[in-house]
C-alpha positions in Angstrom: -12.3 -2.0 4.2 -13.0 -1.6 0.1 -10.2 -2.4 -2.5 -9.6 0.0 -5.0 -7.6 -0.9 -8.2 -6.0 2.5 -9.3 -3.5 4.1 -11.8 -0.7 6.9 -11.8 0.1 9.0 -14.9 1.8 6.9 -16.7 -0.8 4.0 -16.6 1.2 2.1 -14.4 -2.0 0.0 -12.4 -2.0 -1.0 -8.5 -4.5 -2.0 -5.6 -4.7 -0.5 -2.5 -7.0 -1.2 0.3 -8.8 1.9 2.3 -10.8 2.0 5.4 -13.8 3.5 3.7 -14.3 5.9 0.6 -13.8 8.9 2.0 -10.1 7.6 3.6 -9.3 7.3 -0.4 -10.6 10.4 -1.1 -8.6 12.1 1.6 -5.3 10.6 1.0 -5.7 11.5 -2.8 -6.3 14.9 -2.2 -3.6 15.1 0.0 -1.3 13.1 -2.0 -0.5 10.4 0.3 -0.9 8.0 -2.7 1.9 7.2 -4.6 2.9 4.6 -7.6 4.7 1.6 -6.5 6.8 1.9 -9.8 7.5 5.2 -10.9 6.6 7.3 -7.4 3.9 9.8 -8.9 1.4 11.1 -6.3 -1.3 11.7 -9.5 -2.9 8.7 -9.2 -6.9 8.2 -9.5 -9.1 5.1 -9.8 -8.8 2.4 -12.7 -11.9 1.0 -14.0 -12.4 -2.2 -11.8 -15.0 -4.6 -12.5 -16.9 -6.4 -9.1 -15.9 -9.6 -7.9 -19.7 -11.0 -7.4 -20.1 -13.8 -5.3 -20.9 -17.3 -6.9 -24.1 -18.8 -6.8 -24.0 -21.7 -3.9 -24.8 -25.3 -5.1 -28.2 -26.3 -3.4 -27.3 -29.4 -0.9 -28.1 -33.1 -2.1 -30.1 -35.1 -0.3 -29.2 -38.6 1.6 -30.6 -40.1 -1.7 -29.6 -38.3 -4.3 -26.6 -39.6 -6.3 -24.4 -38.0 -7.6 -20.3 -37.6 -7.4 -19.1 -37.1 -4.1 -17.8 -33.4 -3.3 -14.0 -32.7 -3.5 -12.3 -31.4 -0.6 -11.4 -27.3 -1.0 -8.3 -26.6 -2.2 -5.4 -25.0 -0.4 -5.4 -21.6 -1.2 -1.3 -21.8 -2.2 -1.5 -19.1 -5.0 -2.8 -16.7 -2.7 -0.2 -17.7 -0.3 2.4 -17.9 -2.8 1.7 -14.3 -3.7 1.7 -13.0 -0.4 5.0 -14.4 0.3 6.4 -12.8 -2.8 4.7 -9.4 -1.8 6.9 -9.6 1.7 10.0 -10.5 0.3 9.7 -7.7 -2.7 8.3 -5.3 0.7 11.3 -6.1 2.5 13.8 -5.5 -0.1 13.1 -2.4 -1.3 12.6 -0.9 2.3 16.4 -2.6 3.0 17.5 -0.6 0.1 16.0 2.7 1.1 17.3 2.0 4.8 21.0 1.8 3.0 20.8 4.3 0.7 19.4 7.3 2.9 20.2 8.7 5.9 18.2 7.8 9.6 17.3 10.5 11.3 14.8 9.4 13.7 12.3 11.6 15.5 13.7 14.5 13.3 12.6 13.3 10.0 10.0 16.7 9.8 12.4 19.2 11.0 14.9 17.7 8.3 12.7 17.0 5.5 11.9 20.6 5.9 15.3 21.9 6.2 15.9 20.0 2.9 12.6 20.9 1.0 13.7 24.5 1.9 17.6 24.1 1.6 18.3 24.7 4.4 20.2 21.1 4.4 21.9 19.5 2.0 19.3 17.5 -0.2 19.8 13.8 0.8 18.0 11.0 1.3 16.5 10.2 4.7 14.2 8.1 7.1 13.1 8.4 10.5 9.7 9.0 12.1 6.7 11.0 12.1 3.1 11.2 13.8 0.2 11.3 11.5 -0.4 15.9 12.7 3.9 15.7 11.2 3.3 13.7 8.4 -0.3 15.9 7.2 1.2 19.5 8.5 4.9 18.4 5.9 1.8 17.0 3.4 0.2 20.3 3.2 3.0 22.6 3.1 4.2 20.5 0.1 6.8 18.7 1.2 6.8 15.3 -0.3 7.7 11.8 1.1 6.4 8.2 1.3 6.0 6.3 4.0 8.3 2.7 4.2 6.8 -0.4 3.7 5.0 -1.6 7.1 6.2 -5.3 7.8 4.6 -7.9 10.3 8.2 -7.8 12.2 7.9 -4.0 13.0 4.9 -5.1 15.6 6.9 -6.6 17.9 
C-alpha cells in the first residue's frame, strides 16, 4: 500500500491510500478521485515529505547504568482520529442517503437516464459493479462512491 498527499484545483489537501502507484494513475486518469471538501475531480499529487524511520537505540548491557526504559505509550491520538473519521463518514453517508433516492442495482441505468436527460435530474444512490462504474466513467458520467463502513462487511 502507498499513501499519497493529494490536492484539488481549489488547493484542498487530503490523503489517500492506493495499492500501488499504478492504481493511483488509473484512478486519476479515470477521474475517480474526488476532493472530500468540494468534490472536484481535478486532483493531483501534493508535495510530500517521506517518513523516515528513526534510528534504533543500541541495547544497553545489564551492567550499563541508565534510566529505566519507559513503557510504550498507547496511540490514543491515532485511535481518536480514526474514531472521529468514522463518525464523519457515517454522518456524510447518512446525509447523502437521506437526500437521495435509492435505486438499488439499477444505479447505472438511472445514472445514464439522468445524464442523457431521459429522466428528471435528482440525487440517487445504489449499487454498481466495477465494470458498470468503469463504463459510466468512460461515458463521462460523474458519480462518487459512498464511504465504505466496517458494518458494511457484516
